[in-house]
C-alpha positions, -999 to 999 in steps of 0.1 A, spaced: 502 -424 -25 518 -430 9 497 -415 37 528 -413 59 542 -386 36 512 -364 43 513 -365 81 523 -335 102 560 -331 107 576 -350 135 582 -319 155 544 -316 161 538 -352 171 521 -355 204 511 -318 204 477 -322 189 456 -317 221 446 -282 230 427 -272 261 414 -240 246 399 -257 216 382 -284 237 368 -264 265 358 -232 246 338 -254 223 323 -273 253 312 -240 269 296 -228 236 277 -261 230 263 -260 265 256 -223 265 275 -221 298 284 -189 317 320 -187 308 346 -180 334 371 -201 313 391 -184 286 410 -153 297 393 -126 276 372 -97 289 335 -96 279 334 -58 281 347 -31 258 383 -19 259 390 16 271 376 46 251 411 56 240 416 23 221 382 25 204 386 61 195 422 56 183 411 26 162 386 48 144 412 76 139 437 51 126 414 40 98 405 76 88 438 95 90 464 80 66 464 55 37 497 42 50 479 27 80 465 1 56 499 -9 42 530 -29 53 549 -12 81 585 -18 95 588 -55 100 603 -54 135 577 -29 148 558 1 136 580 31 141 554 51 160 548 21 183 584 12 191 591 48 198 564 52 224 572 18 239 607 31 244 593 61 262 570 40 284 594 12 293 628 30 296 619 43 330 606 9 341 638 -8 330 659 21 344 678 25 311 674 42 277 659 15 255 668 17 218 635 14 200 651 0 168 674 -26 183 660 -35 217 623 -38 210 605 -62 186 568 -62 180 551 -96 174 518 -112 167 508 -114 204 530 -125 233 527 -159 216 547 -145 188 574 -133 212 576 -166 229 579 -184 196 605 -160 184 626 -165 215 624 -203 214 631 -206 177 657 -179 177 677 -191 207 671 -228 213 692 -255 195 684 -292 194 693 -307 227 692 -275 247 673 -277 280 648 -251 290 636 -249 326 598 -244 329 582 -235 362 548 -252 368 520 -243 364 529 -227 331 510 -213 301 505 -244 280 523 -233 249 557 -230 266 568 -266 264 552 -271 229 574 -243 216 605 -258 232 597 -291 215 592 -274 182 627 -258 185 642 -293 192 648 -284 228 641 -304 260 617 -289 286 628 -295 322 600 -290 347 598 -278 383 565 -272 402 556 -244 425 541 -261 457 520 -246 485 538 -241 518 506 -249 537 476 -272 532 452 -258 558 434 -224 560 432 -196 534 458 -197 507 474 -169 486 493 -174 454 523 -162 473 521 -194 494 532 -214 464 570 -215 462 599 -233 445 621 -258 463 654 -239 460 676 -270 461 655 -287 435 659 -257 413 697 -256 418 698 -293 407 682 -285 374 708 -261 361 736 -277 342 758 -273 311 729 -281 288 706 -254 303 700 -227 277 671 -208 292 645 -206 320 610 -192 315 596 -171 344 560 -159 343 552 -131 368 524 -126 375 518 -163 368 490 -177 347 470 -196 361 481 -191 397 484 -153 400 517 -155 418 538 -124 418 574 -134 424 591 -115 452 625 -98 447 642 -126 468 626 -153 447 638 -137 414 673 -131 429 677 -168 434 668 -175 398 690 -146 386 720 -159 405 716 -194 389 712 -178 354 745 -159 359 764 -189 373 754 -211 344 752 -185 316 715 -190 310 690 -168 293 658 -157 312 626 -154 291 605 -133 314 568 -134 305 553 -103 321 521 -99 302 501 -93 334 526 -66 346 499 -40 350 476 -62 371 492 -62 405 469 -60 436 472 -42 469 502 -50 489 523 -65 461 550 -52 438 560 -62 402 597 -67 401 613 -69 367 639 -96 362 659 -73 339 665 -49 367 684 -73 389 722 -69 388 737 -85 357 704 -96 342 697 -71 315 721 -87 290 705 -121 295 668 -113 298 640 -110 272 609 -93 287 576 -101 270 545 -78 272 511 -78 256 487 -51 242 458 -75 247 465 -78 284 475 -41 289 444 -27 271 418 -55 276 418 -61 239 430 -97 234 417 -99 199 444 -75 188 470 -103 192 498 -78 195 528 -82 217 564 -71 221 597 -81 236 623 -58 252 659 -69 257 695 -64 247 702 -61 210 720 -95 207 689 -113 220 664 -93 201 684 -99 169 678 -137 173 640 -130 174 643 -106 144 657 -135 123 627 -157 131 603 -129 124 618 -118 91 618 -153 78 583 -163 89 554 -138 93 575 -107 87 553 -81 105 522 -75 126 491 -57 114 498 -20 108 464 -5 119 466 -24 152 501 -12 159 491 24 150 461 21 174 481 8 203 508 35 197 483 63 199 468 47 230 501 45 247 508 81 238 477 92 256 484 70 287 519 84 288 505 118 296 485 106 326 506 78 342 501 91 377 464 99 372 435 76 384 422 80 348 452 62 334 439 28 323 470 11 338 458 23 372 421 19 365 422 -17 355 437 -33 386 415 -10 407 384 -24 388 395 -60 390 405 -63 426 368 -61 439 359 -87 412 386 -110 425 373 -106 460 337 -111 450 346 -143 431 365 -157 461 336 -150 483 309 -167 462 332 -197 454 339 -201 491 302 -201 499 296 -233 480 327 -251 493 355 -242 469 388 -232 485 401 -204 464 438 -195 461 437 -157 462 459 -143 433 483 -114 439 482 -104 403 467 -113 369 430 -122 364 428 -159 371 420 -178 403 426 -214 411 401 -231 434 402 -264 452 370 -283 447 379 -315 467 355 -306 496 324 -303 474 317 -340 475 308 -343 438 309 -379 427 325 -382 392 328 -411 369 362 -411 354 378 -434 329 411 -431 348 428 -419 316 415 -383 317 428 -361 345 403 -357 373 401 -319 369 392 -324 332 363 -346 343 351 -321 370 352 -291 346 332 -311 320 306 -319 347 305 -283 359 300 -271 323 274 -296 312 255 -300 345 258 -266 361 263 -245 329 294 -228 345 326 -230 323 361 -231 337 395 -245 326 413 -276 341 447 -265 353 464 -298 348 468 -285 312 494 -263 327 515 -291 340 538 -318 326 526 -354 326 548 -361 356 532 -334 377 495 -333 365 484 -349 398 493 -317 416 464 -299 398 439 -328 402 418 -310 428 418 -275 413 401 -256 385 408 -222 370 383 -194 369 387 -160 351 374 -128 368 380 -102 341 343 -104 333 314 -79 334 293 -76 365 264 -93 345 286 -124 339 297 -125 375 261 -121 386 251 -151 364 280 -172 378 271 -162 414 234 -172 407 245 -206 396 267 -210 427 238 -200 450 214 -225 433 240 -252 436 244 -244 473 207 -250 479 211 -286 466 240 -295 489 
């Protein structure tokens, strides 16, 4: 028997490392306070829990297969919620597809649209699955980093910008798509209208698809606005907009996402879905449909979860920034999302590195094992060429209970005493 015949397919070579597997396990083994993985440690809103119970008690069909491209009740209410946001009537059967998480939408877009040799522009820092999915489709990722405009004083995620001329130089006849993540994970950057217009102009000039990852669309903080790429002139016909029930309702374990876009782009994703996993779980789709139906009746009310969640998270963001600053971190204040990058270079921690592992990996391992505070190294969100840009940063998550933040702050205060 030849061992080589039983190896993973070539498309997966070099893609074996996973930051979530490594650092989630490290936090568990060390019983660390986790500000790492981006999942809440509190219950989702009452409407989700109550609707989940109702879903299981009201119909036998909620236990069976549903429409492959999206449970009818769910796509209908998604059309009602998102049509005003996209300023057009969205066809629930042709212009929406429901997937297993936003991951499923990203994978469907890559496998449905990218041919071998196609180039896909990825803006760094990026969620780490983007380039792996491009590789799996046979495409070529082309990277461009956001860089801070200033090196001194307090920083906001809005201070990190693209070099416009560098971006222009990446577009060519091989460019098939660009992925834009706003608000950005891990940075929290909310792209301005002007920034998106630059990207949109290039997409139209070079006939490029925009895959707009907007899973944190509901988490925009005071003074900032979420601008949808699909709303810019000429962009609806070339944009796939990706959303997530897990991010919208603080229920990441549901692994339920959807994409909205023109029928010709959604059709490509449908072909991937019908020939792979076929459909998402019926009871979860029914639960989220019912929850959206409730929120639709109170969109302008403070009780609407879409309004309540950012109002709850903004003080947590500010609290984290304060206690991190007190020990010597330099936080980058996010405009959206629920992650915060923090520069640790002034802390004076002496690390022994094997010079193979990125420095932020070494620091996060030290922080997790020695201080029992878990985070994520953001160089995982960069290409090999640009990992050095994240060497002095780590990523913290603040969608956590007050008890978890209390514990984290306690660790920081004890650490401060030893400095």
